[in-house]
C-alpha positions as CSV (number, residue, x, y, z in Angstrom):
1,M,98.8,84.2,105.9
2,P,101.9,86.2,106.3
3,I,104.9,86.2,104.0
4,Y,108.1,86.1,106.1
5,E,111.6,87.2,105.0
6,Y,114.5,85.0,105.9
7,I,118.2,84.8,105.4
8,C,119.9,81.4,105.2
9,D,122.4,80.9,108.0
10,E,124.5,78.6,105.7
11,C,124.8,80.4,102.4
12,K,123.4,83.8,103.3
13,T,120.7,83.8,100.6
14,P,117.7,86.0,101.3
15,F,114.3,84.4,100.6
16,E,110.6,84.8,101.4
17,K,108.3,82.1,102.5
18,L,104.4,82.1,102.8
19,V,103.8,80.6,106.2
20,F,100.6,78.7,106.9
21,N,101.4,77.9,110.5
22,K,104.3,78.5,112.9
23,Q,105.2,74.8,113.0
24,Q,105.9,74.7,109.2
25,E,109.5,73.9,108.4
26,I,111.3,76.3,106.1
27,A,114.3,75.5,103.9
28,C,116.6,77.7,101.9
29,P,115.7,77.5,98.1
30,K,119.4,77.6,97.1
31,C,121.1,75.1,99.5
32,S,118.1,73.4,101.2
33,S,119.4,74.2,104.7
34,K,116.8,74.4,107.4
35,K,118.8,77.0,109.4
36,A,117.5,80.5,108.6
37,T,117.0,83.7,110.5
38,I,113.8,85.7,110.2
39,Q,114.4,89.3,109.0
40,L,112.7,92.4,110.0
41,S,110.3,93.3,107.1
42,V,110.0,96.8,105.9
43,F,106.7,97.5,104.2
44,A,104.8,100.5,103.0
45,R,101.5,101.6,104.4
46,P,99.1,104.3,103.3
47,N,99.5,107.6,105.0
48,G,96.3,108.1,107.0
49,G,97.3,111.6,108.1
50,G,98.4,112.7,111.5
51,S,101.6,110.8,111.4
52,S,105.1,112.3,111.7
53,T,106.2,110.9,108.4
54,P,108.6,113.1,106.5
55,S,107.1,115.2,103.7
56,S,108.9,113.3,101.0
57,F,106.9,110.2,101.9
58,S,103.6,111.7,102.9
59,G,102.7,113.4,99.6
60,G,103.7,116.8,101.0
61,G,106.8,117.0,98.9
62,T,107.1,118.9,95.6
63,S,108.0,115.9,93.5
64,G,104.5,115.8,92.0
65,G,104.6,112.1,91.1
66,G,104.5,108.6,92.6
67,C,102.0,107.1,94.9
68,C,100.5,109.8,97.3
69,G,102.7,112.4,95.5
70,G,99.8,113.7,93.6
71,G,99.7,111.7,90.5
72,C,98.1,108.4,91.4
73,A,94.6,109.7,92.4
74,C,94.5,107.4,95.5
75,H,92.8,110.0,97.7
């Protein structure tokens, strides 16, 4: 079940909603408006190698910390 990100068309409040089916009605948690626009979600994914991801995101940087930066032992 995906979590979708929306922005209310009335009050411009961003919110997330767990959607069980596409017919499910959504409503703004602030103003209860049922008029909202789905937003493009940006999410992280593990780097499986072979991608053209910049080195600062793929663990090839020299920061030495953070996930996939050498300190998290995820590989």
